[in-house]
N, C-alpha and C positions, 0 to 999 in steps of 0.2 A: 502495501501499500501505498500510496505518493503522500512523502513526507510532509502536515500542514501544519506543524506545529501544534497537534492536537490531534491525541492517536482516537483513529477509533474506527473502535470496535461493528458496530454494525453502519449502513446509510445512515453515513448527516441526517434528523429530522432537518423539518422547515428552523426549528427556534435558532438549535447550531446553522442551517447559514442566516440565519438573518440574524446572529451572535457572529460570527464574521465579515456579512455586506452592513451594521451598525461598527464591529470597528475602523469595519476603510474607510465607514464616514469622518472619523471619528481624525485618521492621519491629515485629508483632506488642512491644503492651508486654510490661512484665510486668504481673501473674505469670504471663502466657497461657504466650509460653515455657520460663519452666520445669516445665512440665506440658506437654508436647507431645515431650519426648524419645522414648517410645514409641510414638506417633502414626507410621504405618507412609505411605511415600507413592505411589501409586501412574496411573504416566500407563496408561490404553490405549483406545485407538481406539475399542471402543464401551462401555456395557454386554452383560454377557449377556444373552442375551432370558433367562432365569430371573428374574433382577428385572425386565426388563425388562414378564417377566408378574406378575411379586407389587405392581410397586409402577402395575400399570391403563397403564403405558404403551404403545403402540402405535407409538407412531415412534424408532430407533432414534435419530435428531438431536436427542429432546426433552431426551434427560443427562445433563445436561454434567457433575453431580461429586453422586456420591453421602457419607456418611462411612459404613461401618459398624463399629461395635463396641461396647460400654455405655461412655456417659454417662462424663464424670468424676464421681469422688465414689461413682463401682457400681462395692463389691466385686469385683475379677475373681474366677471358677467357673474347675474345672478345664474343660480346654480351650479357649475363653476365644484363642479367636488374640486375633493384637491392634488394638486400634484401629488403622482405616482411612481416609485418605482416599481418592477414587479418581478423579482428574481424565476424563472425555474428550474421549481429542485428534480425535475428527471435530465433532463438534458443535460442542464450543470453538471449531473454526477455522472452519466455516460460519458460525455465531453472530458469531467475528471477521469475517466477510468480508459477513454480511449486514447487521453494525452498523456499525466503522467504528469501533465502543468500541474504541482499543492494545489487545495483547493482553494487556501485558503488567490492565491494569485490570481486562480481563475476568478476569484469573486469579485474580489479588486477590483481587478479586465474590465470584466461588463458593471458592475457597481460604477464607475467611472466613467465607464460608454455611459448610463443610463442620461448620469449628474451631469453629462455633458448635450445630453442632448436640452439638458433644463436650460445650461445658460447658451445654452445657444455654438456652444465652443465648435468652432474644424480640427476633422481627424488630427491630425495632429496637432493644435493644443490640446487633445484629450490625448494621446500620447504621450506627453510631455507635461500631464499631469500623472498620466497614470505609472510614467516611471518616477515624478515627486513621492506615490505617498507603494509602490509597489511595499508588500510586505519584507 
């Protein structure tokens, strides 16, 4: 089993995935952290069928994370749900096993990518930010 900094006897639970994701968020530098208090973190086994269809993804294992909500700086509208980072546990676990990338690093990568969407960052900016918060 890859070294994740934690020892998992069984597949990590949604709560353990959430803990790793929150640890990744805590490593983000300011000013990012201070603007994330209203972002909700959800860990689900898979994206629902509607999301997969909307994104034209046939394989439910093809989506490890998703940002939903208005990007940072856009004014909230009546009826808006809070900005949310969805992490999809089963695809994350499959990628972890298939690639051998430490689970903490994989979750950090997905969290930074999804938070990058919240802030409207480019792919290059997301890679720089990910390097800054690498476990």
